[in-house]
C-alpha positions in Angstrom: 54.8 70.0 -16.2 53.2 67.2 -18.3 56.6 65.6 -18.5 57.2 65.7 -14.9 53.8 64.1 -14.2 54.4 61.2 -16.8 57.7 60.4 -15.0 56.1 60.5 -11.6 53.3 58.0 -12.8 56.0 55.9 -14.5 57.9 55.7 -11.2 54.6 54.7 -9.3 53.9 51.9 -11.8 57.5 50.6 -11.5 57.5 50.4 -8.0 56.8 46.8 -6.5 53.2 46.0 -5.8 51.8 46.8 -2.4 49.6 44.6 -0.2 45.8 45.7 0.0 45.4 47.8 3.1 42.5 48.4 5.3 41.0 51.9 5.7 42.3 52.2 9.3 45.8 51.3 8.2 45.8 53.9 5.2 44.7 56.7 7.7 47.5 55.6 10.0 50.0 55.9 7.1 48.7 59.4 6.3 49.3 60.6 9.8 52.9 59.0 9.9 54.2 59.7 6.4 52.7 63.2 6.0 53.6 65.0 9.3 53.7 68.7 9.9 56.9 70.1 8.6 58.5 70.7 11.8 61.0 67.8 11.5 61.8 65.2 8.7 60.9 65.5 5.0 58.4 63.9 2.6 60.6 62.0 0.1 59.7 60.6 -3.3 60.0 57.1 -1.8 57.5 57.9 0.9 55.0 59.3 -1.7 55.4 56.3 -4.1 54.8 53.9 -1.2 51.8 55.8 0.1 50.0 56.0 -3.4 50.8 52.4 -4.4 49.2 51.3 -1.0 46.3 53.6 -2.0 45.7 52.4 -5.4 46.4 48.8 -4.5 43.6 49.0 -1.6 41.0 51.0 -3.4 38.5 48.8 -5.3 38.9 49.3 -8.8 36.2 50.1 -11.5 33.4 47.4 -12.0 34.2 45.0 -14.8 33.2 41.6 -16.1 35.3 38.6 -16.5 33.4 36.1 -18.7 34.6 32.5 -18.4 33.2 29.8 -20.7 35.6 27.0 -19.9 35.3 24.2 -17.4 38.1 25.4 -14.9 39.5 28.8 -13.8 41.7 30.1 -11.0 40.5 33.3 -9.3 43.1 36.1 -10.0 44.0 39.2 -7.9 42.7 41.2 -10.9 39.1 39.8 -10.3 39.2 42.0 -7.0 35.8 43.9 -7.0 34.9 42.4 -10.4 32.1 40.0 -11.5 33.4 36.7 -12.9 30.7 34.8 -14.8 30.7 31.1 -15.8 28.8 29.6 -18.6 29.1 26.1 -19.7 26.8 23.0 -19.7 29.4 20.9 -18.0 30.7 21.0 -14.4 33.1 23.8 -13.8 36.1 23.7 -11.2 37.1 27.1 -9.8 40.2 27.3 -7.6 40.4 30.3 -5.0 43.9 31.1 -3.8 44.4 31.2 -0.1 42.9 34.1 1.8 46.2 35.6 2.9 48.7 38.1 1.4 47.2 39.9 -1.5 43.9 37.9 -1.1 43.7 38.8 2.7 41.2 41.6 2.0 40.0 40.2 -1.3 36.4 40.1 -2.5 34.9 39.3 -6.0 31.3 38.5 -7.2 30.7 34.9 -9.0 27.7 34.2 -11.3 26.8 30.9 -12.7 25.0 31.6 -16.0 25.2 28.1 -17.4 23.6 24.8 -16.7 26.7 23.1 -15.3 27.5 23.1 -11.7 30.2 25.3 -10.5 32.3 24.2 -7.5 34.8 26.7 -5.9 37.6 25.3 -3.9 39.9 27.5 -1.9 43.7 26.6 -1.5 44.1 25.8 2.2 41.5 28.3 3.3 37.7 27.4 3.9 34.7 28.8 2.5 31.8 29.3 4.9 33.6 26.8 7.2 33.5 24.2 4.3 36.3 22.8 1.9 34.3 24.1 -1.1 30.9 25.4 -2.2 28.7 24.4 -5.1 26.8 27.1 -7.2 23.8 25.8 -9.1 22.7 27.5 -12.3 21.2 30.9 -12.2 23.0 31.6 -8.8 25.3 34.5 -7.8 27.7 34.7 -4.8 29.7 37.6 -3.2 32.9 35.9 -1.9 34.8 37.9 0.7 38.1 37.3 2.4 38.5 37.6 6.2 42.2 37.4 6.0 42.3 33.7 6.7 39.2 32.2 5.1 36.3 33.2 2.8 32.7 33.8 3.5 29.8 34.2 1.0 26.7 36.1 0.7 23.9 35.1 -1.7 22.3 37.4 -4.2 19.4 37.3 -6.6 19.5 35.2 -9.5 19.2 36.4 -13.0 16.0 38.4 -13.7 15.6 38.8 -9.9 12.9 35.9 -10.0 14.9 32.9 -8.6 16.4 32.7 -5.2 19.0 30.5 -3.6 19.4 29.2 -0.1 22.8 27.9 1.3 22.6 25.6 4.5 25.7 24.3 6.2 25.1 20.6 6.5 27.6 17.7 7.4 30.7 19.6 6.2 29.2 20.6 2.7 27.3 23.7 1.6 23.9 22.5 0.1 22.1 24.8 -2.3 18.4 24.9 -3.4 17.0 27.3 -6.0 13.5 28.4 -4.8 12.3 28.5 -8.4 12.7 24.9 -8.6 10.4 24.4 -5.5 7.3 26.5 -6.8 3.7 25.3 -6.5 0.4 26.7 -6.4 0.5 27.2 -2.7 4.0 29.2 -2.7 7.6 28.4 -2.6 9.2 26.1 0.0 12.1 23.9 0.7 12.0 20.7 2.8 14.7 19.5 5.1 15.0 15.9 6.6 17.3 16.2 9.5 17.8 12.5 10.0 19.1 12.1 6.3 20.6 15.7 6.1 18.7 16.0 2.8 17.2 19.1 1.4 14.4 18.6 -1.3 11.7 20.6 -2.9 8.3 19.7 -4.2 4.7 20.2 -3.6 4.7 18.7 0.0 5.3 20.5 3.2 8.0 19.0 5.5 7.4 15.2 6.3 4.6 14.6 8.8 2.8 17.8 8.2 -0.6 16.9 6.6 -1.6 19.2 3.7 -4.3 19.7 1.3 -2.7 17.8 -1.7 -4.7 15.0 -3.4 -2.4 12.6 -5.7 -4.9 10.7 -8.0 -3.8 7.5 -9.3 -5.6 4.9 -11.4 -3.1 2.1 -11.7 -0.6 0.0 -9.7 1.5 2.5 -7.5 4.2 2.5 -5.0 4.3 5.0 -2.1 7.1 7.6 -2.8 8.9 9.8 -0.4 7.4 12.8 -2.1 3.9 11.6 -1.1 4.7 12.4 2.5 2.0 14.9 4.0 -0.3 14.1 1.1 -3.3 11.9 0.2 -3.2 9.4 -2.4 -6.6 8.9 -4.1 -7.0 5.3 -5.5 -9.4 5.4 -8.3 -11.9 8.0 -9.6 -15.3 6.3 -9.0 -15.1 3.1 -11.3 -11.5 2.6 -12.0 -11.1 -1.1 -11.2 -9.0 -3.3 -9.1 -5.1 -2.5 -8.6 -2.4 -2.5 -5.9 -1.0 0.1 -3.7 2.5 -0.9 -2.4 4.2 0.5 0.7 7.9 0.0 0.4 10.5 -0.1 3.4 11.2 3.1 5.1 14.6 3.6 3.5 14.8 6.9 1.8 11.7 8.4 3.6 11.8 11.3 6.1 11.8 10.0 9.8 8.4 11.4 10.4 6.7 10.8 7.0 2.8 10.3 7.1 0.9 9.2 4.0 -2.9 9.3 3.8 -4.8 7.1 1.3 -8.4 6.7 0.1 -10.3 4.5 -2.2 -12.5 6.7 -4.3 -14.0 3.7 -6.2 -17.7 2.8 -5.3 -17.5 -0.8 -6.6 -14.0 -2.2 -6.5 -11.5 -2.7 -3.8 -7.8 -1.9 -3.9 -5.0 -4.5 -2.8 -2.6 -3.0 0.0 0.7 -4.7 -0.1 3.6 -4.1 2.4 1.3 -2.3 4.9 1.2 -2.9 8.7 -0.7 -6.1 9.8 -3.4 -3.7 11.2 -4.8 -3.2 7.7 -6.8 -5.7 5.9 -5.3 -6.9 2.6 -8.0 -4.9 0.7 -8.8 -1.3 1.0 -12.7 -1.6 0.1 -14.7 0.9 -1.7 -14.8 4.4 -0.1 -12.5 3.2 2.7 -9.5 5.3 3.8 -6.3 4.9 6.0 -3.1 6.5 7.2 0.4 5.2 7.8 3.3 7.0 9.5 6.8 6.3 10.4 7.3 5.7 14.0 10.5 4.6 15.6 11.9 3.8 12.2 9.1 1.6 11.0 5.7 2.1 9.2 2.9 2.1 11.7 -0.9 2.2 11.2 -2.2 5.8 12.3 -5.8 5.2 11.0 -7.3 1.9 9.8 -10.7 1.8 8.1 -11.8 -1.5 9.9 -14.7 -3.7 8.3 -16.4 -2.6 5.0 -19.9 -1.6 6.0 -21.5 -2.6 2.7 -24.2 -0.3 1.3 -26.1 -3.3 -0.2 -26.0 -7.0 -0.7 -22.6 -7.9 -2.1 -21.7 -10.7 -4.3 -18.0 -12.0 -4.3 -17.2 -14.1 -7.3 -15.3 -17.3 -7.2 -13.2 -19.0 -10.1 -11.0 -21.8 -9.1 -9.4 -21.9 -12.5 -8.8 -18.2 -13.2 -9.2 -16.2 -9.9 -6.9 -15.0 -7.2 -7.3 -14.9 -3.5 -5.1 -11.7 -3.7 -8.0 -9.9 -5.5 -11.1 -8.2 -4.1 -13.5 -10.9 -5.4 -15.8 -8.1 -7.0 -14.7 -8.8 -10.4 -14.8 -11.8 -12.5 -12.1 -14.1 -14.1 -8.6 -13.0 -12.7 -10.1 -10.6 -10.3 -12.5 -13.0 -8.8 -11.4 -15.1 -5.8 -9.8 -18.5 -6.3 -11.3 -20.4 -3.4 -14.6 -20.5 -1.5 -12.6 -20.6 1.7 -11.1 -17.3 1.0 -14.5 -15.8 0.3 -15.8 -17.1 3.6 -12.7 -15.8 5.4 -13.2 -12.4 3.8 -16.8 -12.1 4.8 -16.4 -13.2 8.4 -13.2 -11.1 9.0 -13.5 -8.0 6.8 -17.1 -7.3 6.1 -20.0 -5.8 8.1 -23.0 -7.1 6.4 -25.1 -4.1 7.6 -28.2 -6.5 7.5 -27.6 -7.3 3.9 -26.9 -10.7 2.4 -23.3 -11.3 1.4 -22.9 -14.1 -1.4 -20.0 -16.3 -2.5 -20.9 -17.1 -6.2 -19.4 -19.9 -8.1 -18.9 -20.2 -11.8 -19.7 -23.2 -13.8 -16.7 -25.5 -13.2 -15.5 -28.6 -11.6 -13.5 -28.1 -8.5 -12.0 -29.8 -5.5 -11.9 -27.9 -2.1 -12.4 -28.4 1.7 -14.2 -25.5 3.3 -14.6 -24.4 7.0 -16.7 -21.8 8.3 -16.2 -21.4 12.1 -17.3 -17.8 12.8 -20.5 -16.0 12.6 -20.5 -13.3 10.0 -20.8 -9.5 11.4 -23.9 -7.6 10.6 -25.7 -10.4 8.8 -27.4 -13.8 9.7 -25.8 -15.9 7.2 -23.3 -16.4 4.3 -24.9 -17.6 0.9 -22.8 -20.1 -1.2 -24.5 -20.5 -4.6 -23.7 -22.0 -7.9 -26.7 -21.4 -10.3 -30.2 -20.1 -9.7 -31.5 -22.4 -12.3 -33.4 -25.4 -11.1 -32.6 -27.5 -14.2 -30.7 -30.6 -13.2 -28.6 -30.3 -16.2 -27.4 -26.7 -15.2 -26.8 -27.5 -11.7 -24.5 -30.4 -12.7 -22.2 -28.0 -14.5 -21.2 -26.6 -11.0 -19.3 -29.6 -9.7 -17.8 -30.0 -6.1 -15.8 -33.1 -6.5 -14.3 -34.5 -3.3 -12.3 -37.0 -5.1 -10.0 -37.7 -2.1 -12.7 -37.8 0.5 -12.8 -35.5 3.4 -15.7 -33.1 4.5 -16.6 -30.8 1.7 -18.3 -28.0 3.8 -17.8 -27.9 7.5 -20.2 -25.2 9.2 -19.3 -25.0 12.9 -19.3 -22.7 16.0 -22.3 -20.3 15.2 -21.6 -20.0 11.6 -24.7 -20.0 9.4 -24.7 -20.7 5.6 -27.3 -21.2 2.8 -25.9 -23.5 0.0 -27.5 -24.1 -3.4 -27.2 -24.5 -7.0 -24.4 -27.2 -7.5 -23.5 -30.9 -7.6 -21.8 -32.8 -4.8 -19.9 -35.9 -5.8 -16.9 -37.7 -4.3 -14.9 -40.9 -3.6 -12.9 -42.3 -0.8 -15.8 -41.8 1.7 -16.6 -38.2 1.5 -18.9 -36.2 3.7 -20.5 -33.6 1.7 -21.8 -31.4 4.5 -21.4 -31.2 8.3 -23.0 -28.8 11.0 -22.3 -28.7 14.7 -21.9 -26.5 17.8 -24.8 -24.0 17.3 -24.1 -23.8 13.5 -26.6 -24.3 10.7 -26.9 -25.1 7.1 -29.9 -24.4 4.9 -29.6 -26.2 1.6 -31.7 -26.8 -1.6 -31.3 -27.0 -5.4 -28.4 -29.5 -4.7 -27.7 -32.8 -6.6 -26.2 -35.3 -4.2 -24.3 -37.6 -6.8 -22.1 -40.6 -5.9 -20.6 -40.6 -2.6 -18.5 -43.9 -3.0 -16.0 -45.7 -0.8 -18.4 -47.6 1.5 -19.1 -44.8 4.0 -19.9 -41.9 1.8 -22.2 -39.5 3.6 -24.4 -36.5 2.3 -25.3 -34.6 5.4 -23.8 -35.2 8.9 -25.3 -33.4 11.9 -23.3 -33.4 15.0 -24.1 -32.0 18.5 -26.0 -28.9 18.6 -25.8 -28.5 14.7 -28.9 -27.8 12.5 -29.5 -28.7 8.9 -32.7 -27.7 7.0 -33.7 -28.4 3.5 -35.3 -25.2 2.3 -35.9 -25.9 -1.4 -36.3 -29.1 -3.6 -33.1 -31.2 -4.4 -32.0 -34.4 -6.2 -30.2 -37.7 -5.2 -28.5 -39.1 -8.3 -25.8 -41.3 -7.0 -25.2 -44.1 -4.6 -24.1 -43.6 -0.9 -23.9 -45.1 2.5 -26.1 -42.6 4.4 -28.1 -39.8 3.3 -28.7 -38.0 6.7 -27.0 -38.9 9.9 -27.7 -36.9 13.1 -26.0 -37.1 16.4 -26.0 -35.7 20.0 -28.8 -33.0 20.1 -28.4 -32.2 16.3 -31.5 -31.3 14.5 -32.6 -32.1 10.9 -35.7 -30.8 9.0 -37.0 -31.6 5.5 -40.3 -30.5 4.1 -39.3 -30.3 0.4 -39.5 -32.5 -2.8 -36.6 -34.8 -3.3 -36.2 -36.4 -6.7 -34.4 -39.7 -7.2 -34.4 -40.2 -11.0 -32.6 -43.7 -10.8 -32.7 -46.7 -8.8 -29.9 -46.4 -6.1 -28.2 -48.4 -3.4 -27.0 -47.7 0.0 -25.9 -49.4 3.1 -26.2 -48.0 6.6 -29.6 -46.3 6.3 -31.3 -43.5 4.4 -32.1 -41.6 7.7 -29.8 -42.5 10.7 -30.4 -40.7 14.2 -28.8 -41.2 17.6 -28.1 -39.7 21.2 -30.9 -37.3 21.8 -31.0 -36.0 18.3 -34.3 -34.9 16.4 -35.4 -35.4 13.0 -38.3 -34.0 11.3 -39.2 -35.3 7.9 -43.0 -35.7 8.1 -43.7 -33.4 5.3 -40.9 -34.5 3.0 -41.9 -35.8 -0.4 -40.0 -38.2 -2.8 -40.4 -38.8 -6.5 -38.6 -40.6 -9.4 -37.6 -44.1 -10.1 -35.4 -44.5 -7.0 -38.0 -43.3 -4.6 -40.2 -45.6 -2.3 -39.0 -49.1 -2.9 -37.4 -48.3 -6.2 -33.8 -48.4 -4.5 -32.1 -50.8 -2.5 -31.1 -49.9 1.0 -32.3 -49.7 4.7 -34.8 -47.0 5.4 -33.8 -45.7 8.9 -32.1 -46.5 12.1 -33.0 -44.5 15.2 -31.4 -45.2 18.5 -30.3 -43.9 22.0 -33.2 -41.6 22.6 -33.2 -39.9 19.2 -36.6 -39.0 17.8 -37.7 -39.2 14.1 -41.0 -37.7 13.2 -42.1 -39.1 9.7 -45.9 -39.1 9.9 -47.3 -40.9 6.9 -44.4 -40.4 4.4 -42.7 -43.2 3.0 -38.9 -43.4 3.3 -37.1 -44.6 0.3 -35.6 -48.1 0.4 -36.7 -51.7 -0.1 -34.5 -53.4 2.6 -36.2 -54.6 5.7 -37.1 -53.5 8.4 -39.7 -50.9 7.5 -38.9 -47.5 9.2 -41.2 -47.6 12.3 -40.6 -47.8 16.1 -41.3 -51.4 16.3 -38.6 -52.5 13.9 -36.2 -49.8 13.4 -35.9 -47.9 16.6 -33.4 -49.2 19.4 -32.0 -48.2 22.7 -34.8 -45.7 23.6 -35.1 -44.5 19.9 -38.7 -43.3 18.7 -40.2 -43.0 15.3 -43.4 -40.8 15.3 
């Protein structure tokens, strides 16, 4: 009996291999090949064919085909088996066409190594694509449908990591959820416009979340910042820059919030929409979002509502107008003009005084203030608080090429003190007009050469007031010239340590202007008749109140109505 069985099995194995058949096909074969014995006969050939079909179609025992190379072709013997790949390099796997002996084929594939496994069918597709990539620690069940292959994912090693396959742009993208874990749970982000799947601590672009990204140095906004808040500084970190790059590489609906957590220093904003100031001032915040393919301002902080009087430092030699001016040296402003512009355009004074403070240096600059500051009455421009002439003269405003050093117009109001004016080529040191005013003191008016050098010019509706003592130490053409309803007032002590010369007049007024110098006093060698120059020229209905004071100058005529007032001018 054993001999007969061995012969039978040998005959089965010697018979050519049969195609894999479905359960319904084998059932039909049983019915047709094993009929009731009313007719025909069950021959050995029929028996062999049936059993071979049965063996070939039945999934064999489970086994593991361990591959450690970088290439492999799936074989028919892998039917129902687990094929593992374990290599640190990329692995190319070929899958025969899903027809013939592979028409009802299936196998499990597991990537145990760090190299990426790519499975490419011959002719057939896999999940509608030409190939599939399998990341590390990912398993697939590949099943033939008789024409192409389909896949079903499974748990990774240890059961703790999961993979997701997405059919995008003709290629199957995989992400392992374990790579995307954070403290709030696992998630995967998809950007439809760029067909990119990514993972990280942010929710899908454009969805705000409670994620704070603290930075303490120069930083460029990243696409992983979308949906988060960038915190600039931690209380007293200092000045640095936040840069917003182009929208390239960012999700189409990316939104980024940012806040300055420092209390005493601003942060530069580079590349941001024009709606933002160049500086994010202390404790301010803002938001940007991509709208129609470009960055747009969602929330702007507006003016800085200062919590107290603020001093903005100016260092012409070392400073930068790209800084916040709240530091010294390289982080001071480089110009008075920029300091003035910042105060009138970016600051709410909140009823405090805002100060532009100079360092001891010699500089040349033309400055104009043409707008009233918001939330405060005036802008203070100061060099030194010292009343020592030697100290004041270390803060030198040199108009070496002429021009108007300080023009205050159109409702602007400034207080200037603590430095020395000097210049050539007919400089005008200070000018006020059109409802603007200058209060000055602790100033040294040094040489204003060139034949028409002028210390103070007051034009229509401007006002200049001497509020503290000052010096005149250099020759000039005119000390004060007021015109067209302008006003000048002086009730302080002026020191003229040297004998000086001037040409047009110490005081000149015309066209309905008004000058009140009755309480002014002068001292020093150059006061009274110690200097050579005309005392005053008052004309065209201008009025000068001088009382009993003596105007400096020794050149006739003496400053009174009878000798120095013309065309309706009056000297009282």
